[in-house]
N, C-alpha and C positions, 0 to 999 in steps of 0.2 A: 294383702299386700299389695296385689296385682291392681291395677286401674281397672275400672270397670270399663266396657265399652261406651261411648256416648258423642253425640254429634256435638255437644255444647259443652263448656267448661261445668255449667250448671246442672246439668245431666250425671256427670262424671262425679260431681261431689254428694250428688243427693246419693247416692248408690255408694260411696266408697266409705270403708271400715278397716281401721287397723288391724289386723291379726296379728299378735306379737305373742309366740308361744312363752310359757314359762321359762323352757329350756332349749338352747338354741347355739349352735356353735359354728361360726363363720367356716372353718375347716372343713367341716364334716359337709354343710350345706353347698359347698362350692367345688367339692371334688367326689366324695363317699358318694352321695346321693344320687347324682349323676353317674357314676361308674357302676352302680348296683344296676339302672335301667339301661344306659347305653355306652359300655366302656368304648367303645370304638370312636365314639363322637369326638371329633376334633375341637380342643378349647382354645389352645392358642398357635399362633403363626410367627414364625419370626422373618423377618424381611432380611434378604440376604443381596447387598447390592451387586454381588459377584455371582450369584448362582442362585439356585433354587432355595426356596424357602424351605424351613423348617417348621415340623408340627408335632404338637401335641396333643395326646388323646385325654379323656378324661382317667381312664383306666391307667395310663402312665401317671397323671398327677397323682392320682389316688397313692398307686403304690411307692412312688418316689418320696411324696411328702410324707408317708408311714414310716420310709427306710429313713429320713432326716431327722423325723420328729424322735425316732429311736437315738440317733446320734447324737439328738440336743440332750435328752435324758442323761447318756452316759456321760456328757461334759457335766452334768449336774443341775442341769436347767429344770427348775419345777414350775408348778404353777404357780403363777403370779409375778415370777422373773420377768426383767426387763430382756430383751434381744434386740440390738439394732442391725439395720440392714442399711448397708450405704451400696448399693447395686443400681448396675443400667436397667433400661426394660429387658427381660429375657425371661426364659423358662426358670434358671436360677431362682430369681425374685420371686416367681408365682409360687414355686415348690416351698421356698423356705418361708414365704407368709401363710401357707396352709400348714405346714408341721406346726410352727407357732400358735396358732390358733389349737389345732388340737390338742396341742400340751396344757391348753390354759395360760401360757405363758403369754407376755404382753410385747407386741411387736412394736419397735420404735423405727420407723424409715428415716432414712437421712439420704441426703443428697448427695450425689457424687460430686459436684461443683462445689461443696463447701470447702473453706480452708480449715486451718489447722486449727484457730481460735473457736469457729463456729461448731466444728465437730469436738472439742474438748468440751466446750459448754454444754452441747446436749448430751453426750454421754455421762458427764459427770452430775447434771441435773437430775437423769433419767434413772442413774444406778446401774446402767447396762451391765447385765453378767457377760455377756456374749457378743461380739462383733460379726458379723457375715461381710464380706466386702470382697473388691478386687486385689489384684494384686498392687495397683495403684494407689489404691486406699490403705493396702498394709504400709506402704510407705511413708503415707502421710502420717499415720498412727507411730510409725518409728520414730518421726523427726518431733512429735511431743515428747519433751523431757519425763514430765511429771504430770498429774491430776487428771488420769484416766480414772478415777472413780473406783467403781468396785469391777472394772473389765477382768475378766479371768482368762479369756480365750478369744482369738481372732481367727475364725475360719475365712479361707481364700476360696476363690473361685479360679479356675483355669491353671494355676500350677502353685508349688509351695511357697508362701510367702517367702520373702528376703530377710525375714528375723525381724527383731525388736523388742522390745519390753517384755511381750505376752509372749505365751507357747503357740505356735503354727498349727491350722489343721488344714487339710485340703476338702473344698466340698466335696467333690467325686469320691474322692477314696471313704469319706464318712458313709455317704450315701450306699456304696458297694459294699462295706463293711457290716451294713447292719439289716436286720427282717424287716421285708416291706410287710408284715405284717403289725398293726397298732390299734389298740381300744384306744380312741379320742376320750379325753376328758368331758364328764358331764357339766357343760357349764351354763350358767342361766343367762338369759338375756341381756342382763343388768350387769354381769359378772367382766370385768375390763378386758378390753381384747387388743386395743393398741392405743399408742400415744405419738399424735402428731403435734409438732411444736409448730406453733402460730409463725406466719412469716416475718415477723420483725420488721413492718414498716412504718410503724411507730414507737417501738420501742423493744426491751430485749424479748426475745421468744420465748415464750412460755409453753409447756405440755400439757397439750390439751388430752385428757383421757377420754375415750370412746371404751362404751360397754360392745357387747356384740348384736345388740339391738340396730346398732348404727347402720348396718348394712341393709337390715330391712327399711329403716327411716329414708332411704336413699332411693329406693325401687321407683315410689311414686313420681317424684322429679325427675329421674332418667328417663323414665316411661314419658313424661311429658314432653321432654326437650327433644325426643326421640321417636315422637311422634307412635306412639303403642308400640316400642320394640319390646317382645319380638316378632319382626315377620320374618317372612320366607326367605333367606337370601342375605338376611342383614351381619355384619359384621363391623365389629369397633376396633377404632384407632384414636391413638392422640399424640402429638408430639410431648404435653407436658410430661414430666418427670413421674414416676408411679410412688416417688417419694411425697409429692405433694397430695394433699386429700382429693386436688380435682384428678388426676391419673390414678389413683388407689380404689377412689370411693366412686367416682364418677364411670370410670371404665372399668379397670381392671377387674374389682370384686362385683360388681353388678353384673358384666358380662359372664362371668364365670357361673353365678347363679342362673342366670337367665338362659344359660343355654347358648350364649352368641360368643361364636369365635372372637378373640381378640386378637389383634396385630400389635407385636413388638414390633423395634427399631433399633438399631444401635444406638448408642450415646453420641451425640454431637453437639456441636453449634446450630441453632436451627437455621436450616437452608430452605428457601421457600419451594426452588424447582426441586429438591429432594422431597420435600412435603407432598407437592403433585405428582412426584413420579409413585412416591411409595402408595397414596390412594390410587392411583392408577393399576399400577403393576400387583398389588394386593385385592383391587376390586374392592375399597373398602367402599360400606355404605353407609354406615353412622360414625362421624367425627365430632370428637372435643376438639375446637381449636381456639386457644383464650387470643383476648384481643389485639393483644401486641402482635402476636403469631401472624393474625390476620391480618393484619397493618404492613406487615413485611411482606406478604403473600401479595399485597396490593400492587408492589413495586415489581411484579412478574407483567410482563406485557402479552396480552391474549393468551393465556396459561391452555386454554383448552381446545389451541391449536394443536399443542404439543403433546397433550395428555388427557387421555379418555378417561374422563371422572364417571362413575355412576353412583354418586352421592344422592342418598335417600333424605338423611338429616344430617345437619351441622348444628350443634350446639355450642355455644361460646359464654364462657362466667371468667371470675376472679377480679375485673375490673369492669367499666362500663365501655359497651361496644360502640355505642355512638350511631348516629343517622348517617353519617359517612358511609361507613363501613357495611351498614346495614344495607344501605340501596348499591354498593358496589357489588354485592355479594347476589342482589336480584339481577344486576345489569349483565355482572361478567360469567360470573357461576350459574344462573339460571336457578336459584332458590333461595329460602328465607333463612336467614340465620335464626334459630330459637336461642334469644337468651336466657339466662338465667342466673341465681343471685344465693349466694350463702356465707358462710365464713368456715373456718377450721372448726370451732366450735358447736356450728349448728350448719350443717351443707342444705343447699340445696331445697329451699323454702318458696324459693319465689321463681316462676320461669315464664317463658312465652311457647305457643303450640300451635302453629300457623294452619293446621291441620282442624283446630276447631275453634278459629277466628282468633285466638291470642297472640296479636302481634301488632306491634306497634315502632317505629323508629324511634329511639331516644328513649324509648321505657324497657323496662326489666321484664317485665308483665306481669301476673298476678301472681295469690298464694296458689302454691300446690295443693291440691287435697292434703286434708290429714294436718295441715299444718294452720298455726294461727297467726297471723302477722300484721303486723300495726306500724302507724307512726305516731310515737308518744314524745311527751315533754319532760322536763326534766322531771316533773314529779309522778311521770309513769302514767299518766291520762294521757288518753288517747284522744289526739288533735282533730278538727273538721278536715275532711276532704278539700285539698288543697293548699292544706297550710305544712307547711316544714316542719320537720322534726327530725325525730332519730329513728331509725328503723328498729322494732324489737320483735320478739317472737316468743310468746307465751309455752309455759311448759306446765305439765310434761308433755314432751315431745321424744318419739323412740330417736331423731337423728339427733337430739342434743346431747351435749357432752357431760361427763359425768362431774368433772369439775378440774380444776388444772392440778395437776401432779405436786403434790406436796407445796399447795401454797393456798389453804382455804381463802386469805383475806384475799386474792384476785379473782378467787372465784365470787364470794360474796359481792365483790364491787361489781360482777357483770350483771347483776340482775336487781333490778327496782321492783319489789313484790316478786310475782309470775314472771314479768318481763325480761327476759334476756336482752339487755341491750347490745347493739352491735358497732357502735360508735361510728354509724354510718348516717350521715345527712340524707333524709329523702322526702319525696312526697308523693300522696296517693290522690290519684282524681276520684272523681264520682262514678268511675266505671269500675273501678278498681287496679286499674294500673298503678304500678309504682315506679318512681324514676328515681334515680339516685344522682347525688350530685358532689359527694365527696367525704372523707373522713371528718370528723370533728375538727382533727389537727389541722387537718389541710384547707379549711374552708377559709376563704381571704377575704377580709372585711377593708373596704376602700372607699372612701370618702361616703361612709353611712351605707353601702351595698354590701351585701354578702354574698359573694361568688362562689360557686363551686370549681373545681378545676376542671373536672369531667368534661364540661360543656366546652370549656375553652378547649381543651385536648383536643377533642371529636370534632370541635372545628378547625383546628390548625390541622390535623390530620386530614383533611379535605383539600388544601392546598398542593397543586403539583408537583413542588419543589419539598415540601416536607414528608419526611419517611417516618420518623418518628418524632414527638412533643411531648412536653411536661411542663405544667403551669406552677408556680406556689407564689405565697405572698412575699414582697420583699419591703420591711420597714422602710416608712415614708411621713417624714415631719407635718407633711401639708394634709395627707390624704388616709393616714394611718400606714396603710400597705398601697403597696401597687403591686399589677401582677406583671410577673417578670416568667419569660417562655423560655426553655431551653429545648432547642430545636437541632434534632437529626438531620442534615440535608439528603436527598436525595443524591445517590453516587453520580459527580459529574456536573452538577448545580455549582454555578459561580454564586459565591459568597460576598455580598458588598452591602451598601446602603439601601440601593433600590430594592433587593430582595427583602430587607429588614420593612422597608416600607409598603413593601406589596404584601407581606403578611399582615401587617397591622391592619391594611386595608382592608383585604380578606376577611379578618375577625370584625369589625367595626361594620361593615356592611352586611355581615350573614347573624351578628349576634346584637351587639349595642356598643355604645362609644363609651360605656362606662368599662368594660369587661376585655378590650383590644389589650395586648401587652405592650405596656409603653418601654420595656427594656427587652432584649431578644438576645440570648447568646446562643450562638452555633458551636455545636458539640460533637463529637464524632461519635460517642455513644451516651447510653444514658445509664445509671446506676438501676441495676436491676435485681430483684431477689430472683432464688431459683426457681420461683414460679412465672416468672415473666412479668412482675407486678412493678412500677416503676418505685423506688425508694425516695418519695417525694421528700421525706425526713434530710434526707442527705442533702438535696439541691434546695431546702429551706434553709438548714443549716448555713449554705454556702453564701447564698442569697444574705443571711444575715449579716453574718461576717464581713460581706463586701460592705455592707452599708453603714457597718460600725468601723469599718476602716475609713469610707470615705469622711464619716464624721471627726474621726481622729485626724485625717486630714487638714480638716477645715479649723480643725480648735488647733493646730498646730502654726 
């Protein structure tokens, strides 16, 4: 499971072999196994902005998750039942996850930021029997008049929930009332463990079902972009929600499995100054920071003058990092960000690792040992290097999902033969580096050119007046589509025609004349998923509606 030591990726690959046992339980592996060897070892630390941090040991995690597993069983939760978690980063979240896995039940992580319609869809689609959430989450549930599917009980952290259509239970009381001895279910590595809904950037979210083996499948990719983690003094943190595959499977569970302390922090709208403070105060050595968050962090002037960081590795993924942010990290943070790639259905299959020479600005990296990744055409044929196509991953693969929950048609459509198609357009060069330039639906066709929005957005991010940007195709009678940019300006920037011209010239001189945004809208914010990805679909719909409106006006 662990990457063998090596000075080159080729040396590592030649010695790597998957070791997936027939029986494997995530909950046991991340708590009980460590508790038996070193119960006092710290596994979790919680950042407290007003005082000393909280700490949780493996022994405590093991006992408390046992008690909570017994509590869930007393509420009728059995093997295969779905248990939803709508919680922030923190000890309760880790304890609940571990308890669910020990029961052989299926965890369904949900983001606290979800609105009532998003919650209703996921609870109904998953058939969740129990929901574990905060008092605020209970209030959201209470506002849903009907359609909660099979939900039978709501468990609230902190204090008793304020009522609602379900029975209310208190997390702490349930934990205190039950024995901290529990015999975990003997689960196979292929038995279902969690259901993570896709982010919904291009359509309705689907529940991707993963087996217990998914954690084993993540370890090589985590070790690659964190430079052979675990090393002495390593400590993990991410601002990403633990309800997202990136937060749960790139940070929380791998950290627990590898014996690396994981830092949690209170839920908040991303604040770049606070992010620097958390990493400094908590002595974070290894961070996963999504590209959007990094671009916001770029707006902080001279951060190391106020925050003493001791970072050893920073990984980034979820969307394209881009050359500008790659170079900024080297110049300002003094380290090279290791970009990685994956999907909810099959995460962490491409990565960078600067320590063994795998790093290139504008490229994701290369295939992680143990994963076969290629660029294919519509028939499933691998295309020559330098030819664009769709990024695909070959099955079987321990990190790959079992299928979409109750949706065999969508599962079948995800494959061409043994290739799992990602819907992401990319290209592989002769050295094996893969570059990503957009979702199939996001690619802009203008005057015969196929343009990936990622490259434009990365270029726009380098303009000194641009905080965030997104590019979409807007229908055009002459060019099929034109590039339209939605730009969030840096606070205090004067927005006028001169700024628009400056931004257009910036792209023209750095990319090409056919890729610059012919139209620019300045906006206060961009529509983002809870994982921090831009929902280009909404911007594209806005641009299409705008184009249609203009055509209607001409017709009148």
